[in-house]
C-alpha positions in Angstrom: 0.0 -0.2 0.2 1.7 3.4 0.9 4.3 4.9 2.8 5.2 7.0 5.2 7.8 8.9 7.4 7.5 11.3 10.0 10.2 12.8 12.2 10.3 15.3 15.3 13.4 17.0 16.9 14.2 19.7 19.3 16.2 21.4 16.8 15.6 21.9 13.0 17.3 18.8 10.6 16.9 18.3 7.5 15.4 15.2 6.6 17.4 14.7 2.7 18.7 11.3 3.4 15.5 9.4 5.0 13.8 10.9 2.2 15.7 10.4 -0.8 19.5 9.2 0.1 19.2 6.7 2.7 19.1 3.0 0.8 15.6 2.7 1.9 14.6 5.8 1.2 10.7 7.0 1.1 11.6 8.1 -1.9 13.0 4.7 -3.4 9.8 2.9 -1.4 7.8 5.4 -4.4 8.7 2.6 -7.1 6.3 0.3 -5.7 4.3 3.4 -4.6 3.7 5.4 -7.0 0.3 7.7 -7.3 1.6 10.8 -5.4 3.4 12.2 -2.3 3.1 14.5 0.2 5.7 16.5 2.4 4.6 18.6 5.3 6.7 20.6 7.5 6.2 23.1 10.4 8.0 26.9 10.7 7.4 29.0 13.4 4.7 27.2 14.2 2.9 27.0 10.8 2.4 23.9 8.9 3.2 24.5 5.3 2.1 20.9 2.9 3.5 20.3 -0.5 1.7 17.3 -2.8 1.4 16.0 -6.3 0.1 13.0 -7.9 3.3 12.3 -9.7 5.7 9.6 -8.5 8.0 10.6 -6.0 11.2 8.6 -7.9 10.6 11.0 -10.9 9.9 14.2 -9.4 12.3 16.7 -9.5 10.0 18.7 -7.1 10.1 15.8 -4.2 14.1 15.9 -4.6 14.1 19.4 -4.4 11.9 19.9 -1.4 13.5 17.2 0.8 17.1 18.8 0.0 15.7 22.2 1.4 12.9 21.9 4.4 14.8 21.9 7.9 12.5 21.8 10.1 11.3 19.8 14.3 8.7 18.4 12.5 8.4 16.6 9.3 5.6 14.3 7.9 5.7 12.7 4.6 4.1 9.9 2.5 4.5 8.3 -0.6 1.1 7.1 -2.0 -0.1 3.4 -3.9 -3.9 4.5 -4.3 -6.5 1.9 -3.0 -9.5 4.8 -2.5 -9.7 7.4 -4.7 -8.8 8.5 -8.1 -5.4 9.7 -8.9 -5.2 13.3 -8.5 -3.2 16.1 -5.3 -6.4 16.3 -3.4 -6.3 12.7 -2.5 -2.3 13.0 -2.0 -1.1 12.5 2.0 -0.6 14.2 4.4 -4.1 16.0 4.8 -4.3 19.5 6.9 -6.2 21.7 8.8 -4.7 24.3 10.5 -1.7 23.0 12.5 -3.1 20.1 12.3 -2.2 17.3 9.0 -2.0 13.4 8.8 -0.7 10.4 7.3 -2.6 6.9 6.4 -0.8 3.7 5.6 -3.9 1.2 5.0 -7.3 0.6 3.9 -11.1 0.7 4.8 -12.3 -2.2 3.3 -15.5 -1.2 1.0 -15.2 2.1 1.8 -17.9 3.3 -0.4 -21.0 1.1 1.5 -19.3 2.9 4.7 -18.3 6.4 3.2 -21.6 7.8 4.3 -21.8 6.0 7.7 -18.4 7.8 8.3 -18.8 10.7 7.6 -22.0 11.1 9.6 -19.6 11.0 12.4 -17.4 14.0 11.6 -18.8 17.7 12.8 -21.0 19.2 10.0 -18.6 22.6 10.8 -16.0 20.1 9.9 -17.4 17.6 7.1 -17.6 20.7 4.4 -13.7 20.6 4.0 -13.4 17.0 3.0 -12.0 18.0 -0.5 -11.2 14.3 -2.1 -12.6 11.2 -2.3 -10.4 8.9 -0.2 -11.1 7.2 3.3 -7.8 8.7 4.7 -9.0 12.3 4.1 -12.7 11.0 6.3 -10.8 9.3 8.6 -8.5 12.8 8.9 -11.3 14.6 10.3 -12.9 12.0 12.2 -9.9 12.5 14.3 -10.4 16.2 14.4 -14.0 15.9 15.5 -12.8 13.4 18.4 -10.1 15.7 19.2 -12.6 18.6 20.0 -14.4 16.7 22.1 -11.3 18.7 24.6 -11.8 22.1 23.5 -11.1 24.4 20.2 -8.6 22.7 17.6 -6.3 25.9 17.9 -5.3 24.9 21.2 -2.1 22.8 22.4 -2.7 19.3 23.5 -1.0 16.1 25.0 0.0 13.0 23.6 -2.5 11.5 25.9 -5.0 13.8 24.6 -4.3 12.9 21.0 -3.0 9.6 21.5 -7.0 9.3 22.9 -8.6 11.0 20.2 -6.7 8.8 17.6 -7.9 5.7 19.2 -11.4 6.7 19.5 -11.0 7.5 15.8 -10.1 4.1 15.1 -12.4 2.0 17.2 -15.4 4.2 15.3 -14.5 3.4 12.3 -13.8 -0.2 13.2 -17.8 -0.1 15.1 -19.1 1.3 11.3 -16.5 -0.6 9.0 -15.3 -4.5 10.5 -16.9 -7.1 9.4 -16.1 -10.9 11.3 -13.5 -11.6 9.0 -9.6 -10.5 9.5 -9.9 -9.9 5.8 -12.7 -7.2 6.4 -11.2 -5.5 9.2 -9.6 -1.7 8.5 -6.3 -1.2 7.7 -4.9 2.2 9.9 -1.7 3.0 10.5 -1.8 6.7 11.3 0.2 9.5 12.3 -0.8 12.7 13.2 1.1 16.0 14.3 0.5 19.6 15.2 4.2 20.5 14.8 4.7 19.7 18.6 2.9 16.9 19.5 3.0 14.0 17.2 1.5 10.2 17.9 0.7 7.1 15.7 -0.5 3.9 16.0 -0.3 0.4 14.5 -3.3 -0.6 12.7 -2.2 -3.5 10.8 0.5 -1.7 8.5 3.7 -1.7 9.5 5.4 0.9 11.5 9.0 1.3 12.9 10.6 3.8 15.5 13.6 5.3 16.7 14.2 7.9 19.7 18.3 7.4 19.2 21.1 6.5 17.4 24.3 3.6 17.7 26.6 6.7 17.3 25.4 10.7 16.4 27.6 11.9 13.9 27.2 15.2 15.4 28.3 14.6 19.0 31.1 16.7 19.0 29.6 19.9 17.5 25.8 19.5 18.5 24.6 21.3 21.6 21.8 19.3 22.3 23.9 15.8 22.5 22.4 13.9 25.8 22.5 10.9 26.6 19.1 9.8 25.2 20.2 10.7 21.7 22.8 7.4 21.6 20.6 5.1 24.8 17.0 4.4 25.6 15.6 7.3 27.5 16.2 6.5 31.5 14.2 10.1 32.0 11.3 9.5 29.8 12.9 13.0 27.6 14.1 12.4 24.1 15.2 14.4 21.7 13.9 13.0 18.4 11.2 10.6 17.5 11.7 8.6 14.1 8.5 7.0 12.2 8.9 4.6 9.0 7.4 2.2 7.5 10.6 0.3 6.8 13.6 1.1 8.6 15.9 3.4 7.1 20.0 2.8 7.1 22.3 4.8 8.8 22.6 5.4 13.2 18.6 4.8 13.4 18.1 2.2 16.1 14.7 1.1 15.0 12.0 -0.7 16.8 9.1 -2.5 15.5 5.5 -1.4 16.6 3.1 -4.2 17.0 -0.8 -3.9 16.1 -2.3 -1.3 18.6 0.3 0.1 20.1 0.6 3.8 20.2 4.4 6.2 20.4 4.5 9.8 20.3 6.0 12.5 22.1 4.2 16.1 23.6 5.8 19.7 22.7 8.1 18.8 25.8 9.6 15.7 24.0 8.2 13.7 27.0 8.3 9.8 25.0 4.6 8.5 25.6 3.5 5.2 24.5 -0.1 3.1 24.7 -2.4 0.7 23.4 -5.4 1.6 21.2 -7.4 -0.7 23.6 -5.9 0.8 27.2 -6.1 4.8 25.7 -8.8 6.3 27.1 -11.1 9.0 26.1 -12.4 11.1 29.4 -14.7 13.1 28.0 -15.9 13.2 31.9 -12.5 15.1 32.8 -11.0 18.3 32.3 -9.7 18.4 28.7 -5.9 18.6 30.1 -4.9 21.4 27.4 -1.2 22.6 27.8 -0.8 25.8 30.6 -4.1 23.8 32.3 
Protein backbone atom coordinates (compact mmCIF):
# COMPACT_ATOMS: atom_id res chain seq x y z
CA UNK A 1 0.00 0.00 0.00
CA UNK A 2 1.51 3.37 1.02
CA UNK A 3 4.61 4.37 2.95
CA UNK A 4 4.88 7.05 5.62
CA UNK A 5 7.66 8.89 7.43
CA UNK A 6 7.47 11.17 10.46
CA UNK A 7 10.17 13.19 12.17
CA UNK A 8 10.13 15.25 15.36
CA UNK A 9 13.26 16.80 16.88
CA UNK A 10 14.36 19.43 19.39
CA UNK A 11 16.40 21.11 16.65
CA UNK A 12 15.76 21.96 13.03
CA UNK A 13 17.18 19.16 10.92
CA UNK A 14 17.27 18.22 7.27
CA UNK A 15 15.64 14.93 6.34
CA UNK A 16 17.07 14.55 2.83
CA UNK A 17 18.78 11.28 3.76
CA UNK A 18 15.60 9.66 5.07
CA UNK A 19 13.48 10.91 2.17
CA UNK A 20 15.94 10.57 -0.72
CA UNK A 21 19.49 9.43 -0.03
CA UNK A 22 19.26 6.39 2.28
CA UNK A 23 19.25 2.87 0.86
CA UNK A 24 15.60 2.46 1.82
CA UNK A 25 14.56 6.13 1.64
CA UNK A 26 10.93 7.11 1.12
CA UNK A 27 11.74 8.16 -2.44
CA UNK A 28 13.05 4.65 -3.20
CA UNK A 29 9.88 3.15 -1.70
CA UNK A 30 7.82 5.22 -4.14
CA UNK A 31 8.92 2.83 -6.87
CA UNK A 32 6.22 0.50 -5.56
CA UNK A 33 4.03 3.37 -4.36
CA UNK A 34 3.88 5.57 -7.47
CA UNK A 35 0.53 7.34 -7.12
CA UNK A 36 1.58 10.63 -5.55
CA UNK A 37 3.50 12.11 -2.64
CA UNK A 38 3.26 14.79 0.00
CA UNK A 39 5.53 16.51 2.51
CA UNK A 40 4.30 18.58 5.46
CA UNK A 41 6.81 20.60 7.45
CA UNK A 42 6.53 23.24 10.15
CA UNK A 43 8.18 26.64 10.38
CA UNK A 44 7.51 29.10 13.22
CA UNK A 45 4.50 27.06 14.30
CA UNK A 46 2.81 27.02 10.89
CA UNK A 47 2.26 23.97 8.73
CA UNK A 48 3.47 24.05 5.12
CA UNK A 49 2.22 21.36 2.75
CA UNK A 50 3.40 20.30 -0.71
CA UNK A 51 1.68 17.48 -2.60
CA UNK A 52 1.79 16.03 -6.10
CA UNK A 53 0.12 13.11 -7.90
CA UNK A 54 3.46 12.28 -9.58
CA UNK A 55 5.79 9.46 -8.56
CA UNK A 56 8.27 10.84 -6.01
CA UNK A 57 11.15 8.89 -7.55
CA UNK A 58 10.71 10.76 -10.85
CA UNK A 59 9.64 14.14 -9.49
CA UNK A 60 12.34 16.83 -9.31
CA UNK A 61 10.12 18.84 -6.96
CA UNK A 62 10.22 16.03 -4.37
CA UNK A 63 14.01 15.89 -4.60
CA UNK A 64 14.32 19.66 -4.32
CA UNK A 65 11.90 19.97 -1.40
CA UNK A 66 13.59 17.11 0.46
CA UNK A 67 16.97 18.74 0.01
CA UNK A 68 15.88 22.20 1.15
CA UNK A 69 13.50 21.56 4.04
CA UNK A 70 14.96 21.96 7.52
CA UNK A 71 12.40 21.70 10.31
CA UNK A 72 11.76 20.34 13.77
CA UNK A 73 8.75 18.44 12.41
CA UNK A 74 8.25 16.68 9.06
CA UNK A 75 5.53 14.29 7.90
CA UNK A 76 5.87 12.65 4.49
CA UNK A 77 3.93 10.08 2.47
CA UNK A 78 4.14 8.20 -0.82
CA UNK A 79 0.86 6.79 -2.11
CA UNK A 80 -0.28 3.58 -3.70
CA UNK A 81 -3.90 4.29 -4.53
CA UNK A 82 -6.52 1.87 -3.22
CA UNK A 83 -9.39 4.33 -2.69
CA UNK A 84 -9.81 7.49 -4.76
CA UNK A 85 -8.52 8.75 -8.11
CA UNK A 86 -4.98 9.89 -8.88
CA UNK A 87 -5.38 13.50 -7.83
CA UNK A 88 -3.48 16.02 -5.73
CA UNK A 89 -6.57 16.24 -3.50
CA UNK A 90 -6.17 12.56 -2.64
CA UNK A 91 -2.47 12.79 -1.77
CA UNK A 92 -1.36 12.70 1.85
CA UNK A 93 -0.68 14.33 4.25
CA UNK A 94 -4.00 16.05 4.83
CA UNK A 95 -4.09 19.38 6.64
CA UNK A 96 -6.48 21.42 8.75
CA UNK A 97 -4.97 24.41 10.54
CA UNK A 98 -1.84 23.18 12.34
CA UNK A 99 -2.92 19.54 12.16
CA UNK A 100 -1.66 17.10 9.51
CA UNK A 101 -2.15 13.35 9.10
CA UNK A 102 -0.82 10.54 6.92
CA UNK A 103 -2.38 7.07 6.62
CA UNK A 104 -1.07 3.72 5.48
CA UNK A 105 -3.88 1.25 5.01
CA UNK A 106 -7.41 0.94 3.73
CA UNK A 107 -11.01 0.83 4.87
CA UNK A 108 -12.37 -2.25 3.15
CA UNK A 109 -15.47 -1.65 1.00
CA UNK A 110 -15.23 2.08 1.74
CA UNK A 111 -17.95 3.11 -0.71
CA UNK A 112 -20.50 1.13 1.29
CA UNK A 113 -19.41 2.75 4.57
CA UNK A 114 -18.66 6.27 3.34
CA UNK A 115 -21.94 7.91 4.39
CA UNK A 116 -21.96 6.30 7.85
CA UNK A 117 -18.38 7.43 8.50
CA UNK A 118 -19.02 10.97 7.26
CA UNK A 119 -22.06 11.18 9.52
CA UNK A 120 -19.73 10.86 12.53
CA UNK A 121 -17.80 13.99 11.51
CA UNK A 122 -18.79 17.35 12.96
CA UNK A 123 -20.77 19.26 10.28
CA UNK A 124 -18.49 22.29 10.58
CA UNK A 125 -15.53 20.05 9.63
CA UNK A 126 -17.27 17.83 7.10
CA UNK A 127 -17.41 20.62 4.51
CA UNK A 128 -13.61 20.65 4.26
CA UNK A 129 -13.36 17.11 2.87
CA UNK A 130 -12.16 17.86 -0.67
CA UNK A 131 -11.03 14.48 -1.99
CA UNK A 132 -12.67 11.06 -2.14
CA UNK A 133 -10.35 8.88 -0.04
CA UNK A 134 -11.07 6.94 3.12
CA UNK A 135 -7.93 8.53 4.62
CA UNK A 136 -9.26 12.09 4.49
CA UNK A 137 -12.51 10.99 6.15
CA UNK A 138 -10.46 9.34 8.92
CA UNK A 139 -8.51 12.59 9.39
CA UNK A 140 -11.67 14.62 9.95
CA UNK A 141 -13.03 11.93 12.25
CA UNK A 142 -9.87 12.38 14.31
CA UNK A 143 -10.34 16.16 14.38
CA UNK A 144 -13.93 15.63 15.52
CA UNK A 145 -12.76 13.41 18.38
CA UNK A 146 -10.01 15.85 19.34
CA UNK A 147 -12.47 18.75 19.39
CA UNK A 148 -14.22 17.04 22.32
CA UNK A 149 -11.41 18.54 24.41
CA UNK A 150 -11.93 22.08 23.13
CA UNK A 151 -10.85 24.26 20.22
CA UNK A 152 -8.59 22.65 17.64
CA UNK A 153 -6.38 25.74 17.84
CA UNK A 154 -5.37 24.75 21.40
CA UNK A 155 -2.19 22.81 22.14
CA UNK A 156 -2.80 19.25 23.29
CA UNK A 157 -0.50 16.68 24.85
CA UNK A 158 0.24 13.18 23.61
CA UNK A 159 -2.29 11.65 26.01
CA UNK A 160 -5.20 13.64 24.57
CA UNK A 161 -4.06 13.12 20.98
CA UNK A 162 -3.61 9.37 21.54
CA UNK A 163 -7.07 9.14 23.10
CA UNK A 164 -8.67 10.98 20.16
CA UNK A 165 -6.75 8.79 17.72
CA UNK A 166 -7.79 5.63 19.54
CA UNK A 167 -11.44 6.70 19.60
CA UNK A 168 -11.23 7.39 15.88
CA UNK A 169 -9.96 3.88 15.25
CA UNK A 170 -12.67 2.35 17.42
CA UNK A 171 -15.32 4.38 15.60
CA UNK A 172 -14.08 3.27 12.17
CA UNK A 173 -13.89 -0.36 13.25
CA UNK A 174 -17.37 -0.31 14.78
CA UNK A 175 -18.81 0.86 11.47
CA UNK A 176 -16.69 -1.01 8.92
CA UNK A 177 -15.12 -4.17 10.36
CA UNK A 178 -16.86 -7.45 9.67
CA UNK A 179 -16.46 -10.83 11.31
CA UNK A 180 -13.38 -11.88 9.34
CA UNK A 181 -9.77 -10.74 9.54
CA UNK A 182 -9.89 -9.85 5.86
CA UNK A 183 -12.65 -7.30 6.47
CA UNK A 184 -10.74 -5.36 9.14
CA UNK A 185 -9.69 -1.83 8.27
CA UNK A 186 -5.95 -1.18 8.09
CA UNK A 187 -5.35 1.98 10.10
CA UNK A 188 -1.69 2.87 10.54
CA UNK A 189 -1.69 6.62 11.18
CA UNK A 190 0.62 9.51 12.09
CA UNK A 191 -0.81 12.84 13.27
CA UNK A 192 0.94 16.03 14.37
CA UNK A 193 0.39 19.72 15.03
CA UNK A 194 4.09 20.45 14.69
CA UNK A 195 4.78 19.97 18.42
CA UNK A 196 2.92 16.85 19.53
CA UNK A 197 3.31 13.84 17.21
CA UNK A 198 1.53 10.50 17.75
CA UNK A 199 1.40 7.36 15.63
CA UNK A 200 -0.38 4.04 15.83
CA UNK A 201 0.24 0.72 14.10
CA UNK A 202 -3.14 -0.37 12.83
CA UNK A 203 -2.34 -3.38 10.69
CA UNK A 204 0.34 -2.02 8.37
CA UNK A 205 3.96 -2.06 9.50
CA UNK A 206 5.44 0.93 11.31
CA UNK A 207 8.76 1.41 13.11
CA UNK A 208 10.02 4.10 15.44
CA UNK A 209 13.41 5.31 16.66
CA UNK A 210 14.39 7.61 19.52
CA UNK A 211 18.17 7.17 19.55
CA UNK A 212 21.19 6.35 17.41
CA UNK A 213 24.09 3.97 17.78
CA UNK A 214 26.43 6.93 17.43
CA UNK A 215 25.50 10.49 16.53
CA UNK A 216 27.64 11.84 13.71
CA UNK A 217 27.24 15.35 15.14
CA UNK A 218 28.10 14.45 18.74
CA UNK A 219 31.17 16.72 18.77
CA UNK A 220 29.30 19.80 17.58
CA UNK A 221 25.64 19.44 18.59
CA UNK A 222 24.73 21.62 21.61
CA UNK A 223 21.77 19.32 22.40
CA UNK A 224 23.73 16.07 22.71
CA UNK A 225 22.38 14.06 25.65
CA UNK A 226 22.67 10.44 26.86
CA UNK A 227 19.26 9.61 25.35
CA UNK A 228 20.57 10.53 21.89
CA UNK A 229 22.67 7.34 21.85
CA UNK A 230 20.78 5.04 24.23
CA UNK A 231 17.23 4.32 25.40
CA UNK A 232 15.87 7.19 27.47
CA UNK A 233 16.25 6.91 31.23
CA UNK A 234 14.34 10.13 31.93
CA UNK A 235 11.32 9.71 29.68
CA UNK A 236 12.43 12.57 27.43
CA UNK A 237 14.03 12.23 23.99
CA UNK A 238 15.73 14.59 21.56
CA UNK A 239 14.20 13.07 18.46
CA UNK A 240 11.48 10.66 17.37
CA UNK A 241 11.30 9.08 13.93
CA UNK A 242 8.58 6.93 12.37
CA UNK A 243 8.96 4.96 9.16
CA UNK A 244 7.03 2.21 7.43
CA UNK A 245 10.36 0.54 6.77
CA UNK A 246 13.59 1.21 8.68
CA UNK A 247 16.02 3.39 6.75
CA UNK A 248 19.74 2.73 6.72
CA UNK A 249 22.03 4.72 8.96
CA UNK A 250 22.65 5.24 12.66
CA UNK A 251 19.06 5.15 13.95
CA UNK A 252 18.04 2.19 16.14
CA UNK A 253 14.61 1.06 14.96
CA UNK A 254 11.86 -0.74 16.90
CA UNK A 255 8.93 -2.47 15.22
CA UNK A 256 5.52 -1.45 16.53
CA UNK A 257 2.90 -4.14 17.09
CA UNK A 258 -0.75 -3.82 16.00
CA UNK A 259 -2.49 -1.54 18.49
CA UNK A 260 0.70 0.16 19.69
CA UNK A 261 0.59 3.95 20.10
CA UNK A 262 3.83 5.95 20.35
CA UNK A 263 4.34 9.70 20.46
CA UNK A 264 5.90 12.77 22.03
CA UNK A 265 4.36 15.90 23.47
CA UNK A 266 5.56 19.49 23.05
CA UNK A 267 8.25 18.86 25.69
CA UNK A 268 9.54 15.79 23.81
CA UNK A 269 8.37 13.47 26.56
CA UNK A 270 7.97 9.97 25.14
CA UNK A 271 4.46 8.50 25.41
CA UNK A 272 3.51 4.87 24.79
CA UNK A 273 0.20 3.06 25.16
CA UNK A 274 -2.16 0.82 23.21
CA UNK A 275 -5.40 1.60 21.43
CA UNK A 276 -7.51 -0.45 23.83
CA UNK A 277 -5.83 1.22 26.82
CA UNK A 278 -6.09 4.83 25.62
CA UNK A 279 -9.16 6.20 27.36
CA UNK A 280 -11.14 9.18 26.18
CA UNK A 281 -11.87 11.09 29.41
CA UNK A 282 -14.65 13.31 28.08
CA UNK A 283 -16.02 13.68 31.59
CA UNK A 284 -12.70 15.02 32.85
CA UNK A 285 -11.07 18.39 32.39
CA UNK A 286 -9.53 18.78 28.93
CA UNK A 287 -5.94 18.80 30.19
CA UNK A 288 -4.74 21.33 27.61
CA UNK A 289 -1.34 22.91 27.60
CA UNK A 290 -1.07 25.50 30.34
CA UNK A 291 -3.81 24.01 32.52
